[in-house]
Every structure is written in C-alpha cells, then in structure tokens.
VOGU-3710 file (C-alpha; in Angstrom, 3 decimals, decimal comma):
1> mgerdasiaf> 3,955/-38,624/24,999  5,564/-40,460/22,101  4,169/-40,866/18,617  2,983/-44,433/19,276  1,314/-43,464/22,574  -0,524/-40,638/20,819  -1,700/-43,043/18,103  -2,953/-45,530/20,662  -4,789/-42,812/22,609  -6,421/-41,529/19,448
11> antliktlla> -7,430/-45,051/18,409  -9,014/-45,690/21,808  -11,030/-42,472/21,523  -12,090/-43,443/18,020  -13,175/-46,897/19,166  -15,287/-45,551/22,021  -16,980/-42,970/19,798  -17,800/-45,389/16,994  -19,030/-48,103/19,330  -21,272/-45,626/21,155
21> harelfeddq> -22,912/-44,541/17,891  -23,156/-48,136/16,662  -24,791/-49,241/19,901  -27,483/-46,576/19,536  -28,194/-47,581/15,941  -28,386/-51,275/16,683  -30,565/-50,784/19,739  -33,040/-48,874/17,590  -33,135/-51,751/15,094  -33,532/-54,402/17,793
31> meaelpyler> -30,217/-56,085/16,873  -28,471/-56,107/20,249  -27,533/-59,791/19,952  -25,156/-59,192/17,031  -23,480/-56,169/18,595  -20,797/-58,009/20,664  -19,688/-59,904/17,560  -19,414/-56,669/15,537  -17,491/-55,045/18,372  -15,006/-57,908/18,344
41> lflekvnatl> -14,493/-57,682/14,581  -13,861/-53,937/14,786  -11,410/-54,380/17,649  -9,569/-57,064/15,675  -9,010/-54,719/12,746  -7,941/-51,741/14,860  -5,640/-53,856/17,015  -4,092/-55,497/13,958  -3,475/-52,044/12,484  -1,716/-50,859/15,651
51> raeplpgers> 0,431/-53,987/15,513  1,324/-53,173/11,870  -0,380/-56,414/10,778  -3,327/-55,375/8,562  -5,849/-58,057/7,796  -5,759/-59,197/4,134  -8,456/-57,894/1,821  -9,811/-55,343/4,314  -9,702/-51,556/4,688  -7,379/-50,647/7,514
61> ivalaagsat> -7,529/-47,470/9,594  -4,074/-46,054/10,226  -3,768/-43,391/12,922  -1,004/-40,857/12,458  -0,033/-38,416/15,176  2,615/-35,703/15,117  2,743/-33,618/18,267  -0,693/-32,225/18,962  -1,973/-32,663/15,415  -3,710/-35,949/14,661
71> avdvkdepng> -4,883/-37,281/11,304  -6,565/-40,411/10,070  -5,580/-42,045/6,795  -7,749/-44,790/5,305  -6,017/-46,980/2,765  -7,019/-50,077/0,848  -5,106/-53,308/1,210  -4,674/-55,537/-1,877  -7,534/-57,967/-2,139  -6,135/-61,364/-3,158
81> edegdadmva> -9,393/-63,232/-3,132  -8,014/-66,479/-4,470  -5,121/-66,621/-2,014  -6,682/-64,579/0,792  -8,733/-67,409/2,274  -5,678/-69,360/3,400  -4,169/-66,192/4,877  -7,339/-65,425/6,844  -7,468/-68,957/8,217  -3,845/-68,790/9,305
91> havpslavdr> -4,254/-65,307/10,811  -4,519/-65,591/14,595  -6,995/-63,415/16,464  -5,049/-60,882/18,568  -5,358/-61,629/22,252  -6,199/-57,989/23,079  -9,241/-58,111/20,770  -10,965/-60,914/22,703  -13,526/-59,776/25,240  -12,964/-61,977/28,288
101> mlhpsgivpr> -16,435/-61,190/29,564  -17,997/-62,825/26,500  -15,232/-65,373/25,837  -13,646/-66,488/29,137  -11,674/-69,197/27,356  -9,982/-66,629/25,128  -11,073/-68,579/22,023  -13,488/-67,087/19,502  -15,122/-69,443/16,973  -14,377/-68,519/13,364
111> ldnvmshanl> -17,317/-68,362/10,948  -16,797/-70,769/8,058  -20,156/-70,856/6,289  -23,387/-68,863/6,560  -26,441/-70,527/4,974  -29,429/-68,363/4,092  -32,733/-68,632/2,236  -34,629/-65,996/0,267  -37,395/-65,663/-2,302  -37,408/-63,541/-5,458
121> gcaidlrafa> -41,196/-63,443/-5,519  -41,562/-64,545/-9,149  -40,946/-67,551/-11,389  -37,569/-67,714/-13,148  -36,860/-69,277/-16,551  -33,666/-71,080/-15,616  -32,784/-72,033/-19,194  -32,997/-68,415/-20,372  -31,120/-67,344/-17,252  -28,279/-69,773/-18,017
131> qrvgnviyep> -28,075/-68,652/-21,662  -27,889/-64,956/-20,780  -25,768/-65,064/-17,632  -22,304/-66,599/-17,669  -20,416/-68,572/-15,032  -23,412/-70,711/-14,048  -24,029/-74,447/-13,857  -27,401/-75,698/-15,021  -27,955/-79,436/-15,520  -31,712/-80,060/-15,258
141> krhsalslhf> -31,296/-83,840/-15,615  -29,113/-83,983/-12,506  -30,399/-81,123/-10,368  -33,440/-78,895/-10,621  -31,576/-75,799/-9,384  -29,166/-73,490/-11,161  -25,854/-72,742/-9,460  -24,191/-69,329/-9,514  -20,704/-68,760/-8,156  -19,725/-65,274/-7,025
151> rrpkgtvqly> -16,209/-64,103/-6,258  -16,894/-60,757/-4,547  -18,271/-61,545/-2,071  -17,391/-65,193/-2,281  -20,490/-67,388/-2,224  -22,682/-69,861/-4,120  -26,386/-69,432/-4,843  -28,752/-72,261/-5,747  -31,631/-70,722/-7,729  -34,874/-72,646/-8,323
161> asgklvctgc> -37,518/-72,056/-10,997  -40,027/-71,035/-8,330  -37,848/-68,065/-7,395  -36,512/-69,520/-4,166  -32,771/-69,416/-3,593  -30,288/-70,857/-1,121  -26,998/-69,090/-0,493  -23,981/-70,896/0,975  -20,245/-70,356/1,244  -20,329/-66,838/2,735
171> rtesdsraca> -18,668/-65,959/6,016  -20,935/-63,132/7,125  -24,627/-62,354/6,927  -23,946/-59,182/4,941  -22,024/-61,149/2,300  -24,842/-63,663/2,066  -27,381/-60,894/1,598  -25,158/-59,273/-1,059  -25,038/-62,548/-3,030  -28,832/-62,782/-2,910
181> rkcaalarst> -29,113/-59,202/-4,192  -26,706/-59,941/-7,030  -28,789/-62,945/-7,999  -31,916/-60,760/-8,051  -30,145/-58,188/-10,268  -29,108/-60,903/-12,726  -32,647/-62,265/-12,813  -33,909/-58,749/-13,578  -31,570/-58,565/-16,575  -33,261/-61,631/-18,080
191> garphldafr> -36,677/-59,940/-18,178  -38,070/-61,139/-14,826  -39,368/-58,801/-12,136  -37,834/-60,148/-8,927  -38,387/-58,660/-5,506  -36,031/-59,995/-2,861  -38,168/-61,037/0,070  -38,103/-63,292/3,131  -34,321/-63,269/3,478  -33,249/-65,142/6,594
201> vtnifascgt> -30,172/-66,911/7,884  -31,006/-70,544/8,589  -27,705/-72,040/9,753  -24,193/-70,930/10,630  -21,137/-73,185/10,624  -18,156/-72,193/12,743  -15,013/-73,854/14,036  -12,273/-73,317/16,581  -9,353/-75,217/18,041  -7,777/-75,762/21,438
211> dfdvkllhla> -4,155/-76,234/22,437  -4,714/-79,708/23,898  -6,007/-83,142/22,877  -9,267/-84,587/24,201  -9,983/-88,103/25,521  -13,224/-88,691/23,621  -13,949/-92,143/25,086  -13,802/-90,858/28,658  -15,822/-87,769/27,718  -18,574/-89,834/26,094
221> aahgleynpe> -18,755/-92,244/29,034  -18,944/-89,466/31,627  -21,749/-87,537/29,869  -23,708/-90,414/28,352  -22,883/-89,577/24,733  -22,808/-92,031/21,853  -19,356/-92,371/20,360  -18,146/-95,102/18,036  -14,601/-94,416/16,783  -14,980/-97,140/14,136
231> rsakltwhrs> -17,892/-95,255/12,588  -16,749/-91,664/13,000  -13,566/-90,076/14,283  -15,510/-87,168/15,817  -17,799/-87,045/18,821  -21,174/-85,405/18,135  -22,704/-83,543/21,060  -26,217/-82,090/20,731  -26,743/-79,207/23,132  -30,257/-78,049/24,011
241> npsvvleiss> -29,697/-74,641/25,608  -28,681/-73,137/23,276  -29,586/-75,567/20,499  -26,166/-76,148/18,957  -24,471/-79,235/17,519  -20,782/-79,687/18,342  -18,428/-82,064/16,556  -15,322/-82,650/18,662  -12,173/-84,360/17,416  -9,467/-85,964/19,508
251> kghvglsgta> -7,048/-83,200/18,458  -9,189/-80,549/20,147  -10,841/-79,191/17,014  -14,497/-78,229/17,546  -17,071/-77,614/14,815  -20,288/-75,788/15,695  -23,562/-75,573/13,755  -27,327/-75,796/14,139  -28,234/-72,183/14,877  -28,680/-68,900/13,037
261> rvqelstafe> -27,214/-66,709/15,802  -23,496/-66,136/16,208  -23,778/-65,467/19,934  -25,331/-68,891/20,554  -22,311/-70,582/18,965  -19,956/-68,750/21,317  -22,183/-69,494/24,323  -22,300/-73,218/23,532  -18,517/-73,400/23,163  -17,938/-71,583/26,444
271> qvypvlkafs> -20,268/-74,084/28,180  -18,379/-77,059/26,755  -14,838/-75,711/27,095  -14,448/-76,523/30,843  -15,613/-80,085/30,131  -13,065/-80,466/27,346  -10,397/-79,083/29,661  -11,289/-81,711/32,295  -10,677/-84,517/29,766  -7,676/-82,923/28,097
281> vprvapapta> -4,296/-84,446/27,367  -1,311/-82,085/27,071  0,425/-82,202/23,744  4,030/-83,322/23,674  6,284/-81,758/21,098  8,009/-84,376/18,924  11,690/-84,888/19,632  13,961/-83,452/16,932  15,527/-86,116/14,753  19,079/-85,862/13,523
291> paasvplgse> 19,449/-85,800/9,723  20,615/-89,070/8,207  24,294/-89,041/7,319  25,131/-89,528/3,676  26,858/-92,811/2,845  29,742/-92,721/0,356  29,470/-95,029/-2,596  32,501/-97,092/-1,668  31,422/-97,783/1,931  30,166/-101,073/3,317
301> rgadahvgvt> 26,518/-99,916/3,435  26,830/-98,722/-0,135  28,094/-102,118/-1,169  25,184/-103,853/0,593  22,760/-101,928/-1,585  23,981/-103,898/-4,584  23,695/-107,373/-3,021  21,732/-109,734/-5,221  22,775/-108,090/-8,470  25,117/-110,395/-10,367
311> parnasp> 26,999/-108,922/-13,305  26,529/-110,732/-16,588  29,395/-112,961/-17,696  30,316/-114,113/-21,148  29,723/-117,843/-21,703  32,879/-119,927/-22,137  33,448/-121,284/-25,630
//
C-alpha cells in the first residue's frame, strides 16, 4: 500500500469515527436536521485536504503515513479575511463531498447570509455605547439602531435601545451567535448587565447555479406563475412545502430564502431542479474571434482615419 493509499484509508477511518461521535451528540441535543449539512462541510474540508487544495481561512487536517506508523498534523492556513470571501465564492465544492442521497442533482446551495434575532434582556444607552466602543455607526436622526461591524467572524449587528439586536451578514449560525455574544460583551463594558437570551435564526439566504439557461416564460406559463420581464429579470416562485422562496434567473442562477432551516433550502431546490431541467436551454460557447490586425500608418485604412482634417494654409498676400 502506497503512502497516498495509507493516507486515504486513515482519513476514511477518521471520518467514520468523528461522524459516529457527532451523530450521538447531536441526537442527544435534538439537532438531527442540521447533521447532514455538518457532515457535508466536514467532508468538503477533508476531501480538499486530500486533493492538496485547503480551503482558505480554515484549519486543515493533513494525514501523514509512513509505513505502518500514522500521524495527524493540524496546521493553520493564513486567514485573509478581506480577500478570502472572493476565494470562497470561486472555490468549487468537490464532487466527492456531495451526498447524492441528499442532493441528487449534485448541486449544494451555498449559504450567503444568516439573519438572526436576540435580546440582551436590558436597556442599552446607545449614545454611551457609541462613545465608548469604536467602529460603530450611530445616527439617531436617520435610524434608531446602532450598527456594529465585526471582522472575525464577519457580520453586522443592529442594536436597539431596548436591548434587541438583529445580526446579518454571517454565513453560519455559529458565526451569527458569536457576533451576538460579542455585542453582549461590548454592552457589558459600558456598564450594562446584558444577558443574551432568545437567540434564534429567522431567515437564511442561499444561492446556487446550474450549467444551463432557463426559459422563464415557458416555465411561468406551464406552472401558473406570475412573471413580467419588464418589471423584474427574475422569476419568483413561492413554494409551500417546504415554505421557501426561489428567485430564478434566465442564466440558471437560483436564490433561496424564507426559512430558518438549511435542509429545507436543499429540499426545495431538489424539488425544483427537475422542472428547471425540463425548461433548460444548453449553453453555447462563444466562437473565438481572431485578433484585429494592426494597420500601418502609411496604409490606405490609416489614411482614411485622417479624412476631413484639412491642414491650415497660409493666406496669399
């Protein structure tokens, strides 16, 4: 068995062991619905590590095997938070990490924004908060809430004087909860006695794309949907089971929102994907164009460029 085969075998054993323990923990906490999504994320990271393509800004597990001895080395990847977002968007999900039982289409929606609400349980003096804490926006004449922008994890919190807060801009529920906890810690430094309570995710925005275009007019006519291309370029489809709103563009891009459960977003997309495939149009690659040849200055085309320009002449005496 070669070194790579030993690494793959060890990684598979590690995956099965960790997933077995995680399943027991999540079943005890009554969180079975989020488990398939967490399994997929873990498989993405392990598979990307085996492909020597670590995800940016994440801790990667590197399996090293030499003969019968096996070791695990955990190393940190550089976290470029300002440039990492574009890299994560461009990073394709490895095909081996997609569970075909949960995602028959092979497409997994990417989480773009997790919106959550919480309550600090006490009144907050926003003016004193803004004077003591930096990197905030507080304009009471324009908006009654104070805005805090966090970089790690990346998110924005709208804090109200009543103690209620709204967190947006995060990509996971754990990041959203971490932003709410940071806001509570900052409020405690101003003299308040906050107690983070009633945290809940209210809406999740996700998106995904297909490799074909969609005939939106035919789709709307066949399923009785309202679609006016002069008013909006996207077709809005309200699904009832599960309750998810889909915004479909003619280029095959699908935006999903309207629920607080990640699994419902994937279920709604898998229900709609065969319909989109039925009204699909294959994409045609544009024909390559030959580069324009340069024209010398003394040629006929070069002379035509100066037509209409008459050189000035001296007036006769």
